[in-house]
PyMOL Python script that loads the backbone (N, CA, C, O; Angstrom):
from pymol import cmd

cmd.read_pdbstr("""\
ATOM      1  N   UNK A   1     -66.462  24.910 -56.871  1.00  0.00           N
ATOM      2  CA  UNK A   1     -66.550  23.735 -56.047  1.00  0.00           C
ATOM      3  C   UNK A   1     -65.920  22.551 -56.757  1.00  0.00           C
ATOM      4  O   UNK A   1     -66.163  22.334 -57.944  1.00  0.00           O
ATOM      5  N   UNK A   2     -65.114  21.784 -56.039  1.00  0.00           N
ATOM      6  CA  UNK A   2     -64.446  20.616 -56.591  1.00  0.00           C
ATOM      7  C   UNK A   2     -65.443  19.458 -56.724  1.00  0.00           C
ATOM      8  O   UNK A   2     -66.330  19.279 -55.889  1.00  0.00           O
ATOM      9  N   UNK A   3     -65.273  18.689 -57.787  1.00  0.00           N
ATOM     10  CA  UNK A   3     -66.097  17.508 -57.891  1.00  0.00           C
ATOM     11  C   UNK A   3     -65.440  16.387 -57.083  1.00  0.00           C
ATOM     12  O   UNK A   3     -64.215  16.345 -56.964  1.00  0.00           O
ATOM     13  N   UNK A   4     -66.235  15.492 -56.535  1.00  0.00           N
ATOM     14  CA  UNK A   4     -65.651  14.422 -55.719  1.00  0.00           C
ATOM     15  C   UNK A   4     -64.817  13.458 -56.577  1.00  0.00           C
ATOM     16  O   UNK A   4     -65.097  13.239 -57.756  1.00  0.00           O
ATOM     17  N   UNK A   5     -63.818  12.911 -55.959  1.00  0.00           N
ATOM     18  CA  UNK A   5     -63.008  11.893 -56.651  1.00  0.00           C
ATOM     19  C   UNK A   5     -63.714  10.549 -56.571  1.00  0.00           C
ATOM     20  O   UNK A   5     -64.377  10.230 -55.585  1.00  0.00           O
ATOM     21  N   UNK A   6     -63.555   9.775 -57.627  1.00  0.00           N
ATOM     22  CA  UNK A   6     -64.215   8.488 -57.734  1.00  0.00           C
ATOM     23  C   UNK A   6     -63.282   7.363 -57.359  1.00  0.00           C
ATOM     24  O   UNK A   6     -62.076   7.439 -57.590  1.00  0.00           O
ATOM     25  N   UNK A   7     -63.840   6.322 -56.781  1.00  0.00           N
ATOM     26  CA  UNK A   7     -63.061   5.124 -56.478  1.00  0.00           C
ATOM     27  C   UNK A   7     -62.817   4.321 -57.745  1.00  0.00           C
ATOM     28  O   UNK A   7     -63.414   4.590 -58.788  1.00  0.00           O
ATOM     29  N   UNK A   8     -61.945   3.342 -57.649  1.00  0.00           N
ATOM     30  CA  UNK A   8     -61.686   2.469 -58.798  1.00  0.00           C
ATOM     31  C   UNK A   8     -62.968   1.761 -59.229  1.00  0.00           C
ATOM     32  O   UNK A   8     -63.217   1.615 -60.426  1.00  0.00           O
ATOM     33  N   UNK A   9     -63.794   1.316 -58.261  1.00  0.00           N
ATOM     34  CA  UNK A   9     -65.028   0.641 -58.613  1.00  0.00           C
ATOM     35  C   UNK A   9     -65.975   1.594 -59.374  1.00  0.00           C
ATOM     36  O   UNK A   9     -66.562   1.218 -60.388  1.00  0.00           O
ATOM     37  N   UNK A  10     -66.107   2.795 -58.882  1.00  0.00           N
ATOM     38  CA  UNK A  10     -66.969   3.763 -59.557  1.00  0.00           C
ATOM     39  C   UNK A  10     -66.450   4.083 -60.957  1.00  0.00           C
ATOM     40  O   UNK A  10     -67.235   4.167 -61.901  1.00  0.00           O
ATOM     41  N   UNK A  11     -65.154   4.259 -61.099  1.00  0.00           N
ATOM     42  CA  UNK A  11     -64.549   4.539 -62.430  1.00  0.00           C
ATOM     43  C   UNK A  11     -64.772   3.379 -63.366  1.00  0.00           C
ATOM     44  O   UNK A  11     -65.070   3.581 -64.543  1.00  0.00           O
ATOM     45  N   UNK A  12     -64.630   2.150 -62.858  1.00  0.00           N
ATOM     46  CA  UNK A  12     -64.792   0.973 -63.733  1.00  0.00           C
ATOM     47  C   UNK A  12     -66.226   0.889 -64.248  1.00  0.00           C
ATOM     48  O   UNK A  12     -66.452   0.471 -65.384  1.00  0.00           O
ATOM     49  N   UNK A  13     -67.212   1.288 -63.411  1.00  0.00           N
ATOM     50  CA  UNK A  13     -68.613   1.265 -63.846  1.00  0.00           C
ATOM     51  C   UNK A  13     -68.870   2.344 -64.898  1.00  0.00           C
ATOM     52  O   UNK A  13     -69.635   2.096 -65.830  1.00  0.00           O
ATOM     53  N   UNK A  14     -68.284   3.494 -64.793  1.00  0.00           N
ATOM     54  CA  UNK A  14     -68.444   4.548 -65.789  1.00  0.00           C
ATOM     55  C   UNK A  14     -67.827   4.158 -67.108  1.00  0.00           C
ATOM     56  O   UNK A  14     -68.409   4.409 -68.163  1.00  0.00           O
ATOM     57  N   UNK A  15     -66.625   3.533 -67.068  1.00  0.00           N
ATOM     58  CA  UNK A  15     -65.928   3.148 -68.289  1.00  0.00           C
ATOM     59  C   UNK A  15     -66.438   1.833 -68.858  1.00  0.00           C
ATOM     60  O   UNK A  15     -66.208   1.531 -70.029  1.00  0.00           O
ATOM     61  N   UNK A  16     -67.122   1.057 -68.047  1.00  0.00           N
ATOM     62  CA  UNK A  16     -67.576  -0.261 -68.512  1.00  0.00           C
ATOM     63  C   UNK A  16     -66.468  -1.256 -68.591  1.00  0.00           C
ATOM     64  O   UNK A  16     -66.480  -2.122 -69.467  1.00  0.00           O
ATOM     65  N   UNK A  17     -65.502  -1.168 -67.704  1.00  0.00           N
ATOM     66  CA  UNK A  17     -64.385  -2.098 -67.681  1.00  0.00           C
ATOM     67  C   UNK A  17     -64.322  -2.710 -66.288  1.00  0.00           C
ATOM     68  O   UNK A  17     -65.029  -2.266 -65.383  1.00  0.00           O
ATOM     69  N   UNK A  18     -63.478  -3.728 -66.107  1.00  0.00           N
ATOM     70  CA  UNK A  18     -63.346  -4.348 -64.798  1.00  0.00           C
ATOM     71  C   UNK A  18     -62.418  -3.514 -63.914  1.00  0.00           C
ATOM     72  O   UNK A  18     -61.636  -2.686 -64.382  1.00  0.00           O
ATOM     73  N   UNK A  19     -62.544  -3.771 -62.635  1.00  0.00           N
ATOM     74  CA  UNK A  19     -61.640  -3.145 -61.644  1.00  0.00           C
ATOM     75  C   UNK A  19     -60.178  -3.607 -61.992  1.00  0.00           C
ATOM     76  O   UNK A  19     -59.238  -2.813 -61.938  1.00  0.00           O
ATOM     77  N   UNK A  20     -60.034  -4.859 -62.334  1.00  0.00           N
ATOM     78  CA  UNK A  20     -58.708  -5.388 -62.661  1.00  0.00           C
ATOM     79  C   UNK A  20     -58.098  -4.658 -63.843  1.00  0.00           C
ATOM     80  O   UNK A  20     -56.886  -4.446 -63.866  1.00  0.00           O
ATOM     81  N   UNK A  21     -58.906  -4.264 -64.834  1.00  0.00           N
ATOM     82  CA  UNK A  21     -58.383  -3.521 -65.969  1.00  0.00           C
ATOM     83  C   UNK A  21     -57.723  -2.212 -65.506  1.00  0.00           C
ATOM     84  O   UNK A  21     -56.622  -1.872 -65.938  1.00  0.00           O
ATOM     85  N   UNK A  22     -58.420  -1.488 -64.618  1.00  0.00           N
ATOM     86  CA  UNK A  22     -57.889  -0.230 -64.124  1.00  0.00           C
ATOM     87  C   UNK A  22     -56.646  -0.438 -63.223  1.00  0.00           C
ATOM     88  O   UNK A  22     -55.717   0.370 -63.245  1.00  0.00           O
ATOM     89  N   UNK A  23     -56.645  -1.513 -62.448  1.00  0.00           N
ATOM     90  CA  UNK A  23     -55.493  -1.830 -61.624  1.00  0.00           C
ATOM     91  C   UNK A  23     -54.273  -2.127 -62.511  1.00  0.00           C
ATOM     92  O   UNK A  23     -53.179  -1.626 -62.251  1.00  0.00           O
ATOM     93  N   UNK A  24     -54.463  -2.940 -63.553  1.00  0.00           N
ATOM     94  CA  UNK A  24     -53.368  -3.272 -64.482  1.00  0.00           C
ATOM     95  C   UNK A  24     -52.913  -2.019 -65.216  1.00  0.00           C
ATOM     96  O   UNK A  24     -51.719  -1.818 -65.437  1.00  0.00           O
ATOM     97  N   UNK A  25     -53.895  -1.160 -65.600  1.00  0.00           N
ATOM     98  CA  UNK A  25     -53.528   0.062 -66.326  1.00  0.00           C
ATOM     99  C   UNK A  25     -52.619   0.957 -65.475  1.00  0.00           C
ATOM    100  O   UNK A  25     -51.633   1.499 -65.975  1.00  0.00           O
ATOM    101  N   UNK A  26     -52.950   1.107 -64.206  1.00  0.00           N
ATOM    102  CA  UNK A  26     -52.108   1.907 -63.339  1.00  0.00           C
ATOM    103  C   UNK A  26     -50.720   1.306 -63.229  1.00  0.00           C
ATOM    104  O   UNK A  26     -49.725   2.031 -63.247  1.00  0.00           O
ATOM    105  N   UNK A  27     -50.644  -0.005 -63.116  1.00  0.00           N
ATOM    106  CA  UNK A  27     -49.360  -0.691 -62.977  1.00  0.00           C
ATOM    107  C   UNK A  27     -48.516  -0.562 -64.263  1.00  0.00           C
ATOM    108  O   UNK A  27     -47.296  -0.404 -64.208  1.00  0.00           O
ATOM    109  N   UNK A  28     -49.192  -0.635 -65.409  1.00  0.00           N
ATOM    110  CA  UNK A  28     -48.496  -0.654 -66.699  1.00  0.00           C
ATOM    111  C   UNK A  28     -48.178   0.701 -67.284  1.00  0.00           C
ATOM    112  O   UNK A  28     -47.489   0.772 -68.301  1.00  0.00           O
ATOM    113  N   UNK A  29     -48.653   1.791 -66.681  1.00  0.00           N
ATOM    114  CA  UNK A  29     -48.329   3.091 -67.258  1.00  0.00           C
ATOM    115  C   UNK A  29     -49.445   4.054 -67.370  1.00  0.00           C
ATOM    116  O   UNK A  29     -49.241   5.154 -67.882  1.00  0.00           O
ATOM    117  N   UNK A  30     -50.633   3.710 -66.919  1.00  0.00           N
ATOM    118  CA  UNK A  30     -51.760   4.607 -66.775  1.00  0.00           C
ATOM    119  C   UNK A  30     -52.188   5.360 -68.053  1.00  0.00           C
ATOM    120  O   UNK A  30     -51.885   6.541 -68.224  1.00  0.00           O
ATOM    121  N   UNK A  31     -52.869   4.673 -68.906  1.00  0.00           N
ATOM    122  CA  UNK A  31     -53.582   5.324 -70.022  1.00  0.00           C
ATOM    123  C   UNK A  31     -54.733   6.130 -69.509  1.00  0.00           C
ATOM    124  O   UNK A  31     -55.061   7.185 -70.052  1.00  0.00           O
ATOM    125  N   UNK A  32     -55.362   5.624 -68.441  1.00  0.00           N
ATOM    126  CA  UNK A  32     -56.468   6.339 -67.808  1.00  0.00           C
ATOM    127  C   UNK A  32     -55.882   7.139 -66.646  1.00  0.00           C
ATOM    128  O   UNK A  32     -55.374   6.553 -65.690  1.00  0.00           O
ATOM    129  N   UNK A  33     -55.948   8.484 -66.719  1.00  0.00           N
ATOM    130  CA  UNK A  33     -55.322   9.286 -65.639  1.00  0.00           C
ATOM    131  C   UNK A  33     -55.994   9.061 -64.285  1.00  0.00           C
ATOM    132  O   UNK A  33     -57.210   8.890 -64.193  1.00  0.00           O
ATOM    133  N   UNK A  34     -55.167   9.068 -63.239  1.00  0.00           N
ATOM    134  CA  UNK A  34     -55.703   8.888 -61.894  1.00  0.00           C
ATOM    135  C   UNK A  34     -54.947   9.793 -60.922  1.00  0.00           C
ATOM    136  O   UNK A  34     -53.894  10.338 -61.250  1.00  0.00           O
ATOM    137  N   UNK A  35     -55.500   9.939 -59.734  1.00  0.00           N
ATOM    138  CA  UNK A  35     -54.908  10.762 -58.696  1.00  0.00           C
ATOM    139  C   UNK A  35     -54.471   9.833 -57.557  1.00  0.00           C
ATOM    140  O   UNK A  35     -55.234   8.990 -57.084  1.00  0.00           O
ATOM    141  N   UNK A  36     -53.226  10.016 -57.139  1.00  0.00           N
ATOM    142  CA  UNK A  36     -52.694   9.174 -56.037  1.00  0.00           C
ATOM    143  C   UNK A  36     -52.861   9.991 -54.754  1.00  0.00           C
ATOM    144  O   UNK A  36     -52.317  11.088 -54.629  1.00  0.00           O
ATOM    145  N   UNK A  37     -53.615   9.444 -53.812  1.00  0.00           N
ATOM    146  CA  UNK A  37     -53.841  10.066 -52.513  1.00  0.00           C
ATOM    147  C   UNK A  37     -53.127   9.258 -51.453  1.00  0.00           C
ATOM    148  O   UNK A  37     -53.503   8.122 -51.164  1.00  0.00           O
ATOM    149  N   UNK A  38     -52.118   9.836 -50.888  1.00  0.00           N
ATOM    150  CA  UNK A  38     -51.293   9.088 -49.896  1.00  0.00           C
ATOM    151  C   UNK A  38     -50.570   7.936 -50.548  1.00  0.00           C
ATOM    152  O   UNK A  38     -50.203   8.007 -51.720  1.00  0.00           O
ATOM    153  N   UNK A  39     -50.367   6.887 -49.803  1.00  0.00           N
ATOM    154  CA  UNK A  39     -49.601   5.766 -50.303  1.00  0.00           C
ATOM    155  C   UNK A  39     -50.490   4.640 -50.855  1.00  0.00           C
ATOM    156  O   UNK A  39     -49.992   3.713 -51.493  1.00  0.00           O
ATOM    157  N   UNK A  40     -51.814   4.724 -50.605  1.00  0.00           N
ATOM    158  CA  UNK A  40     -52.646   3.604 -50.942  1.00  0.00           C
ATOM    159  C   UNK A  40     -53.876   3.960 -51.769  1.00  0.00           C
ATOM    160  O   UNK A  40     -54.368   3.097 -52.496  1.00  0.00           O
ATOM    161  N   UNK A  41     -54.382   5.141 -51.702  1.00  0.00           N
ATOM    162  CA  UNK A  41     -55.645   5.470 -52.339  1.00  0.00           C
ATOM    163  C   UNK A  41     -55.427   6.009 -53.767  1.00  0.00           C
ATOM    164  O   UNK A  41     -54.717   6.994 -53.967  1.00  0.00           O
ATOM    165  N   UNK A  42     -56.039   5.358 -54.731  1.00  0.00           N
ATOM    166  CA  UNK A  42     -56.033   5.793 -56.113  1.00  0.00           C
ATOM    167  C   UNK A  42     -57.448   6.239 -56.441  1.00  0.00           C
ATOM    168  O   UNK A  42     -58.405   5.503 -56.200  1.00  0.00           O
ATOM    169  N   UNK A  43     -57.584   7.434 -56.986  1.00  0.00           N
ATOM    170  CA  UNK A  43     -58.901   8.007 -57.288  1.00  0.00           C
ATOM    171  C   UNK A  43     -58.910   8.543 -58.702  1.00  0.00           C
ATOM    172  O   UNK A  43     -57.857   8.760 -59.303  1.00  0.00           O
ATOM    173  N   UNK A  44     -60.074   8.750 -59.219  1.00  0.00           N
ATOM    174  CA  UNK A  44     -60.272   9.224 -60.589  1.00  0.00           C
ATOM    175  C   UNK A  44     -61.159  10.447 -60.610  1.00  0.00           C
ATOM    176  O   UNK A  44     -62.127  10.523 -59.852  1.00  0.00           O
ATOM    177  N   UNK A  45     -60.846  11.416 -61.471  1.00  0.00           N
ATOM    178  CA  UNK A  45     -61.714  12.573 -61.689  1.00  0.00           C
ATOM    179  C   UNK A  45     -62.670  12.236 -62.826  1.00  0.00           C
ATOM    180  O   UNK A  45     -62.270  11.648 -63.830  1.00  0.00           O
ATOM    181  N   UNK A  46     -63.914  12.606 -62.664  1.00  0.00           N
ATOM    182  CA  UNK A  46     -64.923  12.315 -63.688  1.00  0.00           C
ATOM    183  C   UNK A  46     -64.516  12.951 -65.016  1.00  0.00           C
ATOM    184  O   UNK A  46     -64.681  12.330 -66.066  1.00  0.00           O
ATOM    185  N   UNK A  47     -64.002  14.141 -64.990  1.00  0.00           N
ATOM    186  CA  UNK A  47     -63.599  14.868 -66.202  1.00  0.00           C
ATOM    187  C   UNK A  47     -62.467  14.097 -66.926  1.00  0.00           C
ATOM    188  O   UNK A  47     -62.448  14.060 -68.156  1.00  0.00           O
ATOM    189  N   UNK A  48     -61.565  13.508 -66.208  1.00  0.00           N
ATOM    190  CA  UNK A  48     -60.488  12.704 -66.807  1.00  0.00           C
ATOM    191  C   UNK A  48     -61.027  11.464 -67.489  1.00  0.00           C
ATOM    192  O   UNK A  48     -60.546  11.070 -68.551  1.00  0.00           O
ATOM    193  N   UNK A  49     -62.057  10.832 -66.856  1.00  0.00           N
ATOM    194  CA  UNK A  49     -62.661   9.645 -67.444  1.00  0.00           C
ATOM    195  C   UNK A  49     -63.370  10.017 -68.729  1.00  0.00           C
ATOM    196  O   UNK A  49     -63.295   9.268 -69.703  1.00  0.00           O
ATOM    197  N   UNK A  50     -64.059  11.157 -68.765  1.00  0.00           N
ATOM    198  CA  UNK A  50     -64.729  11.556 -70.015  1.00  0.00           C
ATOM    199  C   UNK A  50     -63.722  11.891 -71.107  1.00  0.00           C
ATOM    200  O   UNK A  50     -63.942  11.584 -72.279  1.00  0.00           O
ATOM    201  N   UNK A  51     -62.627  12.516 -70.721  1.00  0.00           N
ATOM    202  CA  UNK A  51     -61.570  12.826 -71.712  1.00  0.00           C
ATOM    203  C   UNK A  51     -60.952  11.545 -72.253  1.00  0.00           C
ATOM    204  O   UNK A  51     -60.642  11.466 -73.441  1.00  0.00           O
ATOM    205  N   UNK A  52     -60.771  10.554 -71.411  1.00  0.00           N
ATOM    206  CA  UNK A  52     -60.226   9.270 -71.861  1.00  0.00           C
ATOM    207  C   UNK A  52     -61.156   8.625 -72.843  1.00  0.00           C
ATOM    208  O   UNK A  52     -60.716   8.131 -73.881  1.00  0.00           O
ATOM    209  N   UNK A  53     -62.462   8.615 -72.536  1.00  0.00           N
ATOM    210  CA  UNK A  53     -63.452   8.065 -73.472  1.00  0.00           C
ATOM    211  C   UNK A  53     -63.377   8.755 -74.806  1.00  0.00           C
ATOM    212  O   UNK A  53     -63.399   8.090 -75.842  1.00  0.00           O
ATOM    213  N   UNK A  54     -63.289  10.071 -74.816  1.00  0.00           N
ATOM    214  CA  UNK A  54     -63.189  10.851 -76.073  1.00  0.00           C
ATOM    215  C   UNK A  54     -61.895  10.487 -76.837  1.00  0.00           C
ATOM    216  O   UNK A  54     -61.897  10.409 -78.066  1.00  0.00           O
ATOM    217  N   UNK A  55     -60.809  10.269 -76.102  1.00  0.00           N
ATOM    218  CA  UNK A  55     -59.535   9.908 -76.780  1.00  0.00           C
ATOM    219  C   UNK A  55     -59.584   8.547 -77.446  1.00  0.00           C
ATOM    220  O   UNK A  55     -58.771   8.254 -78.322  1.00  0.00           O
ATOM    221  N   UNK A  56     -60.538   7.709 -77.038  1.00  0.00           N
ATOM    222  CA  UNK A  56     -60.640   6.353 -77.592  1.00  0.00           C
ATOM    223  C   UNK A  56     -61.601   6.277 -78.771  1.00  0.00           C
ATOM    224  O   UNK A  56     -61.809   5.211 -79.349  1.00  0.00           O
ATOM    225  N   UNK A  57     -62.183   7.419 -79.119  1.00  0.00           N
ATOM    226  CA  UNK A  57     -63.131   7.459 -80.215  1.00  0.00           C
ATOM    227  C   UNK A  57     -62.494   7.092 -81.537  1.00  0.00           C
ATOM    228  O   UNK A  57     -61.475   7.675 -81.910  1.00  0.00           O
ATOM    229  N   UNK A  58     -63.059   6.155 -82.245  1.00  0.00           N
ATOM    230  CA  UNK A  58     -62.522   5.680 -83.553  1.00  0.00           C
ATOM    231  C   UNK A  58     -63.615   5.836 -84.617  1.00  0.00           C
ATOM    232  O   UNK A  58     -64.813   5.818 -84.336  1.00  0.00           O
ATOM    233  N   UNK A  59     -63.134   5.987 -85.838  1.00  0.00           N
ATOM    234  CA  UNK A  59     -64.046   6.107 -86.954  1.00  0.00           C
ATOM    235  C   UNK A  59     -64.111   4.807 -87.799  1.00  0.00           C
ATOM    236  O   UNK A  59     -65.017   4.624 -88.612  1.00  0.00           O
ATOM    237  N   UNK A  60     -63.149   3.940 -87.585  1.00  0.00           N
ATOM    238  CA  UNK A  60     -63.096   2.712 -88.386  1.00  0.00           C
ATOM    239  C   UNK A  60     -62.304   1.675 -87.599  1.00  0.00           C
ATOM    240  O   UNK A  60     -61.423   2.011 -86.809  1.00  0.00           O
ATOM    241  N   UNK A  61     -62.640   0.398 -87.834  1.00  0.00           N
ATOM    242  CA  UNK A  61     -61.866  -0.665 -87.204  1.00  0.00           C
ATOM    243  C   UNK A  61     -60.476  -0.798 -87.775  1.00  0.00           C
ATOM    244  O   UNK A  61     -59.601  -1.393 -87.145  1.00  0.00           O
ATOM    245  N   UNK A  62     -60.254  -0.250 -88.968  1.00  0.00           N
ATOM    246  CA  UNK A  62     -58.918  -0.324 -89.562  1.00  0.00           C
ATOM    247  C   UNK A  62     -58.088   0.940 -89.307  1.00  0.00           C
ATOM    248  O   UNK A  62     -57.064   1.161 -89.953  1.00  0.00           O
ATOM    249  N   UNK A  63     -58.547   1.768 -88.352  1.00  0.00           N
ATOM    250  CA  UNK A  63     -57.889   3.020 -88.070  1.00  0.00           C
ATOM    251  C   UNK A  63     -56.456   2.801 -87.517  1.00  0.00           C
ATOM    252  O   UNK A  63     -55.576   3.637 -87.724  1.00  0.00           O
ATOM    253  N   UNK A  64     -56.243   1.710 -86.838  1.00  0.00           N
ATOM    254  CA  UNK A  64     -54.905   1.479 -86.267  1.00  0.00           C
ATOM    255  C   UNK A  64     -54.061   0.786 -87.292  1.00  0.00           C
ATOM    256  O   UNK A  64     -52.894   0.490 -87.033  1.00  0.00           O
TER     257      UNK A  64
END
""", "prot")
cmd.dss("prot")
cmd.show_as("cartoon", "prot")
cmd.util.cbc("prot")
cmd.orient("prot")
């Protein structure tokens, strides 16, 4: 069974970021993966959001 796709608002709540952050991210090159449905609907898979969170894991503030 497929998991339901999340709206930008739902994804922003899971990530703890603003809706505007996700909108800018899609415009600038999409670090957070999303699914384009038709010409207007942008949706997110929960598994992709969890993978993005894991990819942002840091061990130190001087890591970069």
